[in-house]
N, C-alpha and C positions, 0 to 999 in steps of 0.2 A: 453478594450483600441480601440480607437479611433485610425485607421491610417492613415496617406496619406504619402504623398515621401517628408517627413522631419526628422529632427531629431528631438525626439519626448523630452516633455514638460521638464520631469526630467535634462535634459543634456542643455535646457537655460537655466532655473533657476539656474544651477550651474558651467557656461561657465567662469564666473569670481573666482569661488570659488576653480575650475582646472588648472585656468589658468599657474602655477609651475610645473604640472602633465600633460605632452603633452601625456603622452604613457597611457591609459585609459580603461576599458573592457566593450564592447558593443555589445547590442542584432541585428545582421543585420536581417529582416526580407525578407522573398519572397513572391513574389504573388501568386504564383501556384508552382505547378511540373511538370510543362510539360517536357517532352523529360527524365522521368526519366526510368531509365532500368529495373526496379520493378514492379511488375503487383500485384495487389488483388485478381487477380488466383492463386496466389503462393506465397502463405504469409512464405512459408516452406524458402525461401530466407533469409528472416527476422524477423522471430520468430520461436523459439523452440516449439518444440513439445508436451511440459507443455503447454504453451501459447497456442496453436490452440486448444489442450485440452479443457483450459479452455475457450474458445470462443465456440466451441459446445456446451459442456454443459449448458451452458447461453446462447444458440440460437443468437451469435450476430456474425455478419459478416465483415470480415476484409472494413475498407472504406479508404479514399485517407487521412487520417491524421494518419495512420498507415503508411504509404508508406517511406522511408526513404526519407530524402531531396534531391532535386535532384546534383547528383555529380557536374554537369557541373558548377552550380551556383555558389557551393562551390569553384570548382576552380579560379572560375572569382572573387573570394573575395579573395583570396590566393594572386590573381597573383596580384593583383590591390596592395599586402602588408602589408594585416592584416594577422596576426596570428590567424588560427583556432581554438581554444580549444574544442569544441564541437559543434554539432547540436542536433535540438528540434526538430522530427518529426510535434508531436500534435500538433503543433505553428509553425510549418514550417519555422524553422530561424536558425542561426548560434551562437553562443557564438564567440565573435575574441575578441583580442586587440592587438590595434594599436595607432598611433601616431594621436590626433585628426585632423590633418592637411590631412588629410588623409578621412574625411568624407566626404567631397565633391565629391571625385574620387568615391568612394562608394554608393555615392549619385545617380551618375550616370550610375548606372549599370542598365539597362534593364528591369531586372526581380528582381531588390530590392523594395521594399513597404515604408519601413523606417525603421530609426536606435535610438535606446535606449539604452541612455548609463545607466550601469548597476553596476560600481564599478570602484573608480577612482583608478590610477597607475594598473602597470601590477599584473599579478597574481605575489601572495607572492613568495617566493623562496624554495624551499622545505625543508624539516623541522619538528619541533617535538619531544619536550623530552619524552624519558620512563622512567617511574617512576622505584623505587627498588623494583624487584618481589621476595616474599615470599610467602608461604603456607597460608592459613587462618590458625588462632589458632582455636585450637578444643571448640566446645560449647555444655554444656551440654545437648543440642536438638535443633534439627533443629530449627535455625532461622529464616525462612521464614514459620513456619505452620501457626502464626495467620495471615497473607496476605492472606494466602492461603483459609484459613478456611474460610473467611469472604465473600469469591466471592464461596467458595463451591469444591475450586479445590483441595481441597482433595478428594474431593467426585469420582470428575473425575478423576482424578489420579487411586484409587481404582475399578471405573470401567475399566479403560485398555483404557484410552483417552490422553495421554500427547504431541498429537502433531504428533506423527507418520505418517511420506508421508507429512504433510501441510510444505510446504514454507516461512518464514516468512523474509522478510526486516526489517532492522534499519536502520533509518536513523538519523542522530546525527550529532554530533562536533570532534569524535574521540573516540576511543575503545584500548586507551590506555593501555597496561598490559595485555590483553583480553589472547592474543594469548599464552602469556609466564604463567598466574596463575590457578593454578591445579583446581578450578571449573568449568573451561570452557573446559577444557581437551576433556573430553567425546565428543565436539563437533565437535573436530578435529580428535583424535581418530577412530571414526566411522562414517570418511566422511562426515560431515553435515553441513561442511560448504563450501560456497562455493567461493574459492578463485578466479575462473577464472571472476565472474562478479563483484567480489566488489570491488570497488571503492574509493578512495577519489576525489573529484570532485571536494575540493580547494590550493589542490598544486597539484594534478595527480601523478598517480600512484595507484599502486595496493595496496600499503599498510596502511592499516585503523587502525592499530596497534599504535596509537602516536595523538601527538595534547592536548588528552583532556581526561579527566575520565569518563565523564558524560553521552557517550552515554554506557561506559564499565556496568557502574552503571544502566544504564535505559536495557543493554541488559541481564545485571546478572537474574532481575525480570523477564523473561522469560525462560532463557537458563540455568542458574549457576546448578550444580548438584556435589554435595560432601555428601555421604553418613551421615546422624544422625546430617548431618553440615547446609546443602542449599537445598532447595530445589526449581526451579527456576517453573513457571507456565508451560511450554508447551516447556519443556526439550529434549522432541526427536524431537521435530522438525528440519528442513533444513532450514539455514540460509544464506544470503546474507546479508552485511553491507554495509551503503556507508557514508561519509564524505562528508554533503553538506553544513553544519553550520561553517562557519568564526569564531572562539570565541574571535577572537582580533578584528572587525572590524564588523559594521553591514549595509551590503546593499543588494539593488535588486537583485545582483546576488545569492544570495542563496535561492533565491525563485526559480531562472531559475538555480540553482545546482541541487535543487530537483525535478523538472519538469523533468530535464533529466534525474536524477538519478529511478525513476518511471518509466521513458520510458525503458530506461538498465534492470530496475527488470520487469517491466510486460514481454518484449523480453525473460525471461528469466523462465517465469512460476511462478511468486511469487502469491502468495493468500491471505499475508493479509503484508500491510505496516503499520508499528508503528512509527509516528512521533511525538519526545517527543520536537518539535519544535515551537514558535508563533515570528508574524511577526507583529509592528505596526508603531510604530517608527525605524527610521534610525539615522546612524552618517549623513547623508547628510539630512535636513529636508527639502528639496523640493523632495524629496522618500516618505517621512511620507504618511500614510493611515489617514485618516479622520473617527469616529466612523459608520458614514453613508456608507462606502465605508465596514464595515463587514455583507453583505449582501448576502454572498457566491458566487456573479460573480464578483467582481472587483480583487479582488486581486491576484497575476498574481497563484501562489502557490495554492489559493483555486478555482483557473480555472482548475488549475491543477490535483489535489483532484476529479473532477469531471469527470475528463479525464479519470483516473484511474479508478474508480467507476463504468463508462460506457463500462469497458473491465473486469468486472468480479470480480475485485479486490473490497476487503476491507480495508479500510482505518481508524485508529484509531490513535489518537492525542490525546495531551495534550488542556485543553480547556483554560491552560495560567493562569498564577500566579498574574494577575493584579484587583481583587478583593478590596483590599484596598486602591488601590493609584486611581489618578483621574482619571484612563482612567477605568477601573472597568469593561469593559465586555471581553467578549472573543476577541483573537484574531485571525490573518488568520494561519493557513488555519482551524481554529476550527468553523469557521461559514458558511464553506462550504454546499452545501446541503445534499453532499453523505460523508461526513466524522461522523464516531462516536466520539465527544468532552469529554472526560473526566474530570472530577472536581471531587475534591479532599474532602475527610472525614476521617478523625481520626477512631480507633479503636472502637470509640462508635456509629459511623454513625453520627455526629455532622461534618455540614461543614468547612472549613478551610475559615478563614478572607479572607484568600491570593486567594481561587481562585475562579476563573473569574466570573461574570453572565451574564446571558444572556439575551435580547431577541437579535437574530440575528436583525439587523437596516432594515428587512422588516416582521422581527414579529414572525419568528421559534423559537421556546423553544429551547433552549442551555444552562448550557450542555446535553448529550443526555443524560448520566450516568453518575455516579461518582463510585470510588471503593478509597480503603485506600490511601493514600502521604500525612501523617503524621508520620514520624518515621516508613518507610517502612525499612525493612531492606534490603543492597544490596551488593555486592562484587564490592571493589572497587581497583584501577589499580594493586596496591601492592598485591590483593589477598586474604585481610582480610574480615570480615565482620565489615559492619557500616553500618550505618542509613542515610537515605536523605529523603527530605520531598520536596512536590509540586506536579503539575498536573502529571510532566514528569514522575515522580515513578509511580502514579497512572493508567497511560494507559496501561503499561504494562502489568497489571494485567488482563484489558478486551481483550487486545489483547490475553491472553495465554487462557480467555474462549473461546473464538471465535474459535480459533484454537482446544481447544478438542474437542468443539458442533458440527466445521465442522466438524472433522475426523470422528464424531458420523453419522453425517448426509451428508454426502458426495455430494449428488444432490441437495441441497437448492443454489437455487439463489443466490448471495450475498445480491440483497435487502429485499430479502425474509429473511434471518437472521438477518438483521439491523432491520427491522422492527417484530420480534420476541423478538427479545435483547431489545428493548424499552417497546412492552407491558410487556410482564413478569419479567419487573424490579418493585419493591418495589411500586413505585409510576405510575406504568402505564396506573391506569386510571386516574391521577389529578394529573401530572405533572408540574411543575413551571420552574421558572428560576434560581432558587441556585441549586436545583439536579437532575432539569431533570425530568428525566421516575425513576430516580432514583437509587437504589444499586443492580445492576444483580444478578444471583447465578444461578448455576449448572442445581440444582432441577427444579428450577421454567420454565427456561428455555428450559429443557430438556421436564417437564412434559406440556409447551403447545405444542411444537413442535408435541409431540407423539399423542395429540387430533386432531391436525392441520390435520395430515397426513391422507386424506380417499385416497382408492383408485380410480385408475382412472378408465372410463368407458369406457374399452376397452377388448378384445379377440386378441386370437392368435391361429393360426390354420394354416396346421395340424400338430401335434404334435403326436407320432413321425412325425417328416422335411422327405417324400420322394422321394420328386424329387425336392429338392436343393431352394425350395422356401417357405419360412415361411409369413403367411397374421397380418399383424395388422390391425383389426378392432375396429373402435368407434360406440357406439351407441350414440355419443352427439357429432359430428365434431364442436359446437357452442365451446364447451369447451374446445377441444385440437385443434383446429383450425391447429396449427406448435407441432410436440413435436421432442427434442433428440430420439436417440437409441444407444446403446450400446452394446455387444455382447460380453463376456466372456467365456473364455475354464475354462473348471475343475479348472487349476491351478488360475485364478483370472485373467490371463492377458486379456487382451483388445485386440479381435483381428480382431474386425468389428466395425465402427460407422456410424450414417448419422444420416440425416433428414428427418422424416416423414411428409407432409403435408395433411388435410384432409377437407373435402367438405359434404355438403346435397346431393353434385351430386357422390362424390366419397367418402366414407367415409373408404376407403379400401387402403392399400399400403401392397406393396411385398419386400420381403428381399431378396435378391438373397447369398443363401449358397455356392454356386459351390463352391467356392474359400475355403472349411471350410471342415475340414478329419471328418470321423464319429463321434461319439461320445456325451457328453453332454455340455452342455451350455447353458448360463444364458443371456438370453434378456433383459433389463432393458431401461424400456420408461418412461421419465421424460417429466412433463413440468410447468411451473412456480412453482419453486423449487419443487412439489411433483412428485413423482413416482411409479412404480411398476414394479416389477421381477418375471417374466414369466422361469420356467426350460422349458428347449427345447431337445431334443434328434436330431439328424440324425444320417437316416442310410441309 
């Protein structure tokens, strides 16, 4: 987006259309983050411990885009008469609502770069309807078994990987009834739903269990569990839920809702985002995207996906249901460079006619992979088992697979796991723009990762550690260059971590253990998705 100090194009084209609706919603973009009280040297002020650990794991340092928006800039916008709804760190702006007559005043503020219209009218009034809730009726057998088996998720569960200790965020249009539905109760009773960070960005507030049950059905494919009746693909994970989609209207504000939700999820330490949403045309035609915009770097939501991926997060998104429509191709954010776009096949592996095709406008293969998306079993708002079709329900099956495999191989970089997913899928050697890299599977992905993992050319000494110092040495600094390390005690608790740099002139790195008690420890060293663990004893 080219920014200058003016009201951006959608507003200019829509000025007459919105003449009768003076209060609208806008994003005010700022020029910089000067005067911020925050510093990248103290990320704990704006990132959770889990988010910081994810960055350490991926060798990512905080940068200026991670810093919150300068508070005084936001105060100036508020003092000018605008209602500030949210701020965005990554794109350095504030989502506001105000009378159109206030725009000229906002544009005179020295730190304001531009203002973009993102939706007509004020934020919708708080509301949302809950469905009548009742228990799911008994099933002869687990209704979700066929969809799990097609990706080998049943085998993944048998191996003991059901998403434990993974954090998944689901972005959707509402999760009506899920909080009262029996198949989801285990998430709440076991304390695996993060009510503190989950948020409704459409109406405001923390109640996400209303509006629409599209999100309920999507979430159920991952999270629902009722013995003998329904099993979600990663039902032991931890969850955050975000309402970013306004099901009653379609404007670009929903892309900014997604962006701000991703920032919130990142700060709270999310591992995987499932987003069964797609955007190409809007209620205001001046906001529409064109096929040539599906290049991975134009749509707001696609750029937001890339920013999230840069922070070590995996983003799984539906490819879109435009395959039989004139648009035909994927919708944003499936075009994003770093999104895993999931297409829809039936249980015979045949592509659904509605599933969107690739490629992206710049020629990249899309979708990335496919999964069952025709008559997939879901839990509805009233707690009963139903069926749903579309790429929206294919995506959470891939999310489930990645959650279990990342649990199995926790030290992989997000980029390495995405690459392995593509290469190990059924069409990994010959992808196309219909099925992408094909159907992924737990066994194929695991086998690929097992043969890909090789020991690093490193050694650790002395062992036992006598003088509070252990040396990490590499025989190939060119291979290692920079690595991260963690030290866990015998209870599996991380007691130290850091980064080590290596050169041919200095192929050794000293780790100070003076703060640790005597005993057994595990020193884990990782680089570029590979790792090696050493058992060390401090005496």
